[in-house]
C-alpha positions in Angstrom: 49.5 133.6 120.4 49.4 133.1 124.1 46.5 133.1 126.5 46.9 135.6 129.4 45.4 135.0 132.8 45.4 137.9 135.3 45.4 136.4 138.8 46.8 139.5 140.5 45.0 140.4 143.7 43.7 136.8 144.2 44.8 134.7 147.1 45.6 131.0 146.8 44.2 128.7 145.7 42.5 130.9 143.1 45.6 131.6 140.9 46.4 127.8 140.9 42.8 126.9 140.0 42.7 129.5 137.2 46.0 128.2 135.8 44.9 124.6 136.0 41.7 125.5 134.2 43.6 127.0 131.3 46.1 124.0 131.2 43.1 121.7 130.9 41.8 123.7 127.9 45.1 123.5 126.0 47.3 120.5 125.7 50.2 122.6 124.3 51.2 126.1 123.6 51.8 129.1 125.8 49.9 130.5 128.8 50.9 133.6 130.7 49.8 133.8 134.3 50.1 137.2 136.1 50.4 137.0 139.9 51.5 139.4 142.6 52.7 137.2 145.5 55.6 134.8 146.1 53.2 132.1 147.3 51.1 132.3 144.1 54.3 132.3 142.0 55.5 129.1 143.8 52.2 127.3 143.8 51.3 128.1 140.2 54.8 127.1 139.0 54.6 123.8 140.9 51.1 123.0 139.6 52.1 123.7 136.0 55.3 121.6 136.3 53.3 118.6 137.6 51.2 118.8 134.5 54.3 118.7 132.3 54.5 122.4 131.4 57.8 124.4 131.4 57.7 127.5 133.6 59.6 130.7 133.1 59.3 133.3 135.8 59.8 137.0 135.0 59.7 139.5 137.8 58.1 142.8 136.8 58.4 145.3 139.6 56.2 143.9 142.4 54.6 141.3 140.2 55.4 138.0 138.5 54.8 137.0 134.9 54.8 133.2 134.7 55.1 131.9 131.1 54.0 128.3 130.8 55.0 126.4 127.7 54.4 123.0 126.4 55.2 121.6 122.9 
């Protein structure tokens, strides 16, 4: 089961801080982050990657679904 974080409507750095907060709670697994701007997509992806998480980006209409995974 994955944790879902809805960061839509928030401006940076809020989505990154929310993502990093969840990453610190779980040392492995799957976290889904929902964002609605290119900037948030890029910043959250970069932050997760620096923590060793794999990032898969799915575009859903005007929003992004970032799936962070770590084994």
